[in-house]
C-alpha positions in Angstrom: 116.7 118.7 81.4 118.9 117.1 84.2 122.1 115.4 85.1 122.7 112.6 87.3 122.6 113.5 90.9 126.1 113.1 92.7 126.3 112.0 96.4 127.4 114.8 98.4 130.7 114.9 100.2 129.8 113.6 103.8 132.0 111.8 106.3 130.7 108.5 107.6 129.5 109.9 110.9 127.5 112.7 109.2 125.9 110.3 106.6 124.8 107.9 109.5 123.0 110.8 111.3 121.3 111.9 108.3 120.0 108.4 107.3 119.0 107.6 110.9 116.9 111.0 111.2 115.3 110.2 107.9 114.6 106.6 108.9 112.7 107.8 112.0 111.2 110.9 110.2 109.6 108.8 107.4 108.1 106.4 110.0 106.6 109.3 111.9 105.4 111.4 108.9 103.6 108.4 107.2 102.1 107.4 110.6 100.1 110.6 110.3 98.0 109.2 107.4 96.7 106.2 109.7 96.2 107.6 113.4 92.6 108.2 112.6 91.7 104.7 111.3 91.3 102.9 114.7 89.1 105.9 116.0 86.2 105.6 113.4 83.7 104.6 116.1 84.8 107.1 118.6 84.8 109.9 116.0 81.2 108.8 114.8 80.0 109.0 118.4 81.8 112.2 119.5 80.5 114.1 116.4 76.9 112.4 116.1 77.9 111.5 112.5 77.1 108.2 110.5 79.7 105.6 109.8 79.8 106.6 106.2 80.5 110.4 107.0 83.3 109.3 109.1 84.5 107.0 106.5 84.5 109.8 104.0 86.5 111.9 106.3 89.2 109.3 106.5 88.8 108.8 102.6 90.0 112.4 102.3 93.5 111.7 103.7 94.2 109.2 101.1 92.9 111.3 98.3 94.9 114.1 99.5 98.0 112.1 99.7 97.5 111.1 96.1 97.2 114.7 95.1 100.5 115.4 97.1 102.3 112.5 95.5 101.3 114.0 92.0 102.2 117.7 92.7 104.5 118.0 95.7 106.9 115.0 95.3 108.2 116.1 91.9 109.4 119.3 93.5 112.3 117.2 95.0 114.0 117.5 91.8 113.6 121.4 91.5 114.0 122.6 94.9 116.6 122.1 97.8 115.1 118.9 99.4 116.1 119.9 102.9 114.2 123.2 102.8 111.4 121.7 100.9 110.8 118.9 103.4 111.0 121.0 106.6 108.7 123.6 104.9 106.2 121.0 104.1 106.3 119.4 107.6 105.4 123.0 109.2 102.1 122.6 107.1 101.8 119.2 108.5 102.0 120.3 112.0 99.4 123.1 111.4 97.0 120.4 109.9 97.4 118.1 112.9 96.8 121.0 115.3 93.6 121.9 113.3 92.6 118.3 113.7 93.1 118.2 117.4 90.8 121.3 117.9 88.4 120.6 115.3 84.9 121.6 116.5 83.0 119.5 113.8 83.5 116.7 111.3 83.8 119.2 108.5 86.7 120.9 110.1 88.4 117.7 110.7 88.0 116.6 107.3 89.7 120.0 106.1 92.4 119.2 108.5 92.9 115.7 107.4 93.2 117.1 103.8 96.2 119.2 104.7 97.8 116.5 106.5 97.2 114.1 103.6 98.8 116.3 101.0 101.8 117.3 103.2 102.6 113.9 104.4 104.2 113.2 101.2 107.3 114.7 102.6 108.3 111.2 103.4 108.3 110.2 99.6 110.7 113.3 99.1 113.1 111.8 101.7 113.3 108.4 100.0 115.2 109.6 96.8 117.3 112.0 99.0 118.4 108.9 101.0 119.4 107.3 97.6 121.4 110.4 96.8 123.3 110.5 100.1 124.2 106.9 100.0 127.9 105.9 99.2 128.3 104.3 95.8 127.1 100.6 95.8 125.1 101.0 99.0 122.1 102.8 97.7 119.7 99.8 97.9 120.8 99.4 101.6 120.4 102.9 102.5 117.0 103.2 100.8 115.8 99.8 102.4 116.9 101.2 105.7 114.8 104.4 105.2 111.7 102.3 103.8 111.9 100.1 107.0 111.1 103.2 109.0 108.3 104.1 106.9 106.6 100.5 107.1 107.2 100.6 110.8 105.5 103.9 111.1 102.5 102.4 109.2 102.3 99.5 111.6 102.8 101.4 114.8 100.6 104.2 114.1 97.1 102.4 114.7 98.6 100.9 117.8 99.8 104.3 119.4 96.5 105.8 118.3 94.4 103.3 119.9 96.2 103.3 123.2 96.5 107.2 123.4 92.9 107.6 122.8 92.0 105.1 125.3 94.1 106.9 128.1 93.7 110.5 127.2 91.0 110.8 124.3 91.2 111.0 120.6 92.4 114.6 120.6 95.5 113.8 122.2 96.3 111.5 119.5 96.8 114.4 117.1 98.5 116.6 119.7 101.0 113.9 120.1 101.4 113.6 116.2 101.9 117.2 115.9 104.8 117.4 118.5 106.4 114.3 117.0 106.2 115.8 113.4 107.6 119.2 114.7 110.5 117.3 116.3 111.2 115.6 113.0 111.3 118.9 111.2 113.9 120.2 113.7 116.0 116.9 113.4 115.9 116.9 109.7 117.0 120.6 109.4 119.8 120.0 111.8 120.8 116.4 110.1 120.4 116.7 106.5 123.0 118.4 104.3 122.3 121.3 101.8 122.3 119.6 98.3 121.3 121.9 95.4 119.1 120.5 92.8 120.5 119.3 89.6 117.1 119.7 87.3 116.9 123.1 85.6 113.4 123.0 84.2 109.9 124.7 84.8 107.5 123.1 87.1 104.9 122.2 84.4 107.5 120.8 82.3 108.7 118.4 85.2 105.1 117.4 85.8 104.7 116.9 82.0 107.8 114.4 82.2 106.0 112.0 84.6 103.0 111.8 82.3 105.6 111.2 79.6 107.1 108.2 81.6 103.6 106.8 81.8 103.0 107.2 78.2 106.2 105.6 77.0 106.8 102.8 79.6 104.1 100.1 79.2 105.6 98.0 82.1 105.1 101.2 84.4 101.5 101.2 83.5 101.1 97.7 84.3 102.8 98.1 87.6 100.7 100.9 88.4 97.6 98.7 87.8 98.9 95.9 90.1 99.8 98.6 92.9 96.5 100.3 92.5 94.4 97.3 92.9 96.3 95.6 95.6 96.2 98.9 97.8 92.6 99.4 96.9 92.0 96.2 98.9 94.1 97.6 101.8 92.1 100.7 101.9 88.8 98.7 101.8 90.0 96.6 104.8 91.3 99.1 107.1 88.9 101.9 106.6 85.9 99.8 108.0 87.7 97.3 110.4 87.3 99.6 113.3 83.8 99.7 112.8 83.5 95.9 112.8 85.8 95.7 115.8 84.0 98.2 117.9 80.6 96.7 117.2 79.1 93.2 118.6 80.1 90.5 118.9 83.6 92.1 119.6 82.9 95.5 121.3 86.7 96.2 121.3 88.2 99.4 122.8 90.3 101.8 120.7 93.4 100.5 122.1 92.4 96.9 121.3 91.6 98.0 117.8 94.8 99.6 117.3 96.9 96.5 118.4 95.3 94.7 115.5 97.9 96.5 113.4 100.5 94.5 114.8 99.7 91.5 112.6 100.9 93.6 109.9 104.6 92.8 111.2 104.3 89.7 108.6 104.4 92.2 105.8 107.8 93.7 107.2 109.1 90.0 107.1 107.8 89.5 103.5 109.4 92.6 102.2 112.9 91.4 102.4 111.8 87.9 100.9 110.2 89.6 98.0 113.1 91.7 97.4 115.4 88.7 97.1 113.0 86.9 94.5 113.0 90.1 92.6 116.8 90.2 92.6 116.5 86.4 91.1 114.3 87.7 88.3 111.1 86.2 89.5 109.1 89.4 89.7 106.4 88.1 87.3 105.4 84.9 88.9 105.7 86.8 92.3 103.4 89.3 91.2 100.6 87.0 90.2 101.0 84.9 93.5 100.7 88.1 95.5 97.7 89.4 93.8 95.9 86.0 94.2 96.8 85.5 97.7 95.7 89.1 98.4 92.3 88.2 96.9 92.3 84.8 98.8 93.0 86.2 102.1 89.5 87.7 102.1 88.0 84.4 102.7 89.5 84.5 106.1 88.6 88.0 106.4 84.9 87.2 105.6 85.0 84.6 108.6 86.6 87.3 110.6 83.2 89.0 110.9 82.5 86.5 113.7 85.8 85.2 114.6 88.9 87.2 115.9 91.2 84.3 115.1 90.2 84.1 111.7 90.4 87.9 111.2 94.0 88.0 112.6 95.1 85.1 110.4 93.3 86.7 107.5 95.3 90.0 108.2 98.6 88.1 108.4 98.1 86.7 105.0 96.7 89.8 103.5 99.7 92.0 104.7 102.2 89.6 103.5 100.8 89.4 100.1 100.3 93.1 99.8 103.8 93.7 100.8 105.2 91.0 98.3 103.3 92.8 95.5 104.3 96.3 96.5 108.1 95.6 96.8 108.1 93.5 93.6 106.3 96.4 91.7 109.0 98.8 93.0 112.0 96.6 92.1 110.6 96.6 88.6 109.6 100.2 88.4 112.9 101.7 89.7 114.8 99.5 87.2 113.1 101.0 84.3 115.0 104.4 84.2 117.4 105.1 87.0 117.8 108.5 85.9 114.2 109.2 86.7 113.4 107.3 89.7 111.7 110.2 91.6 109.3 110.7 88.7 108.6 107.2 88.3 108.0 107.0 92.2 105.5 109.8 91.7 103.6 107.9 88.9 103.6 104.6 90.8 102.9 105.8 94.2 100.1 108.3 92.9 98.3 105.5 91.3 98.9 103.3 94.4 97.2 105.8 96.7 94.4 106.5 94.3 93.6 102.9 94.5 93.8 103.0 98.2 91.4 106.0 98.3 89.0 104.4 95.8 88.9 101.3 98.0 88.5 103.4 101.2 85.5 105.4 99.8 83.7 102.1 98.4 84.4 100.3 101.8 82.7 103.1 103.9 79.7 103.1 101.7 79.4 99.3 101.3 79.8 98.8 105.3 77.0 101.4 105.7 74.8 99.7 103.2 75.7 96.0 103.7 77.8 95.5 106.6 81.2 93.5 106.7 80.2 91.3 103.9 80.1 94.3 101.5 83.7 95.2 102.7 84.8 91.8 101.8 83.3 92.0 98.4 85.1 95.3 97.7 88.5 94.1 99.3 88.5 90.8 97.0 87.2 92.4 93.8 90.4 94.9 93.4 93.1 92.3 93.7 91.0 89.9 91.6 90.9 92.4 88.8 94.6 92.9 89.2 95.3 89.1 88.9 93.1 89.1 85.6 95.2 91.8 84.2 98.3 89.8 85.1 97.0 86.7 83.6 96.4 88.7 80.3 100.2 89.8 80.7 101.2 86.1 81.2 99.3 85.1 78.2 101.0 87.8 76.0 104.2 86.8 77.4 103.6 83.2 76.2 102.7 84.2 72.9 105.6 86.8 72.3 108.2 84.9 74.1 111.3 86.7 75.3 110.6 89.4 73.0 108.4 91.2 75.5 110.9 91.4 78.1 113.6 92.5 75.8 111.3 95.4 74.6 110.5 96.4 78.0 114.2 96.4 79.2 115.1 98.5 76.0 112.4 101.1 77.0 113.8 104.5 78.1 112.2 107.5 80.0 
């Protein structure tokens, strides 16, 4: 169906400019998913809506992103990626403008759906970065671009809180629209034109993703680990704004946004997790990360009455979450290097379905049971993932090295 993608003939300067543009753009694009999270209380007050209704609107972003991962990202193998990314970003800008001018929560939710589906442009750029890399530098290049993505996730909530405090919540989405439009222009100028190597129909391409899931048992396990860990992320960050805006904390939007800076620990953990994966320690690393993610909610529970406990809990949580995610990616991308885009589609779709599930349950539990309900949801998912990992560990103990040999021999 396809041939291996060859790196285009670029000089070092043009390659460096393209990678820099993608690094900045991935962060700016993914940030669009998180700008609204510190604004829950403000949006609820502005629209006269319940916390559950606002939480549902935020959940739409995650659901839409999962839909985009499943339906838009595979198009990167069929269409010219530069044209695809820029075209999708035009729609993102339209969605952000609609969010900035939304007269009702229903319209805002619809705008969030557009933003969520089109924000997957970042996931089209990641395999493009690998293709542009010089031989032997794919990991470094992809790592550089992914660092921009992680920084975007961390900075989005801080920027959102500060801008909302100074200029109002609508200004947040105006700024996001301008930034995304600037990225579209920069990418159009910086990225080379590379014709796609795949010649097949769109339905068959999507079907091949399902085939990978069917044929790769290791992929299925990693999808479970990713989904259960990221469900806890959705649970925590969907409702934390409500907690921090309420007594005894009564924090402003800017102060709530600054809490995201504790997530920098996750960025530090990513490199460490990658080194452990290179040493073949992916299995114990996964179990430890899932267990630590669940255990961090003990501190998060105390955080209902203590900002210090909450901050420490977030640091532990983000370190464990990123450790699990980077380990999962290391395993998944090694399964079938010729199908990394489709492997990415399968893994990241399950990842964000998990996030959307945790987000939706968190909003409902906060409305019904307050912060303790959020903690139960957040801890339950990684606990489930750990139990699956424990079952895998027992299976490995019974079968010995045959399991890893079979996994290594699996082909897409």
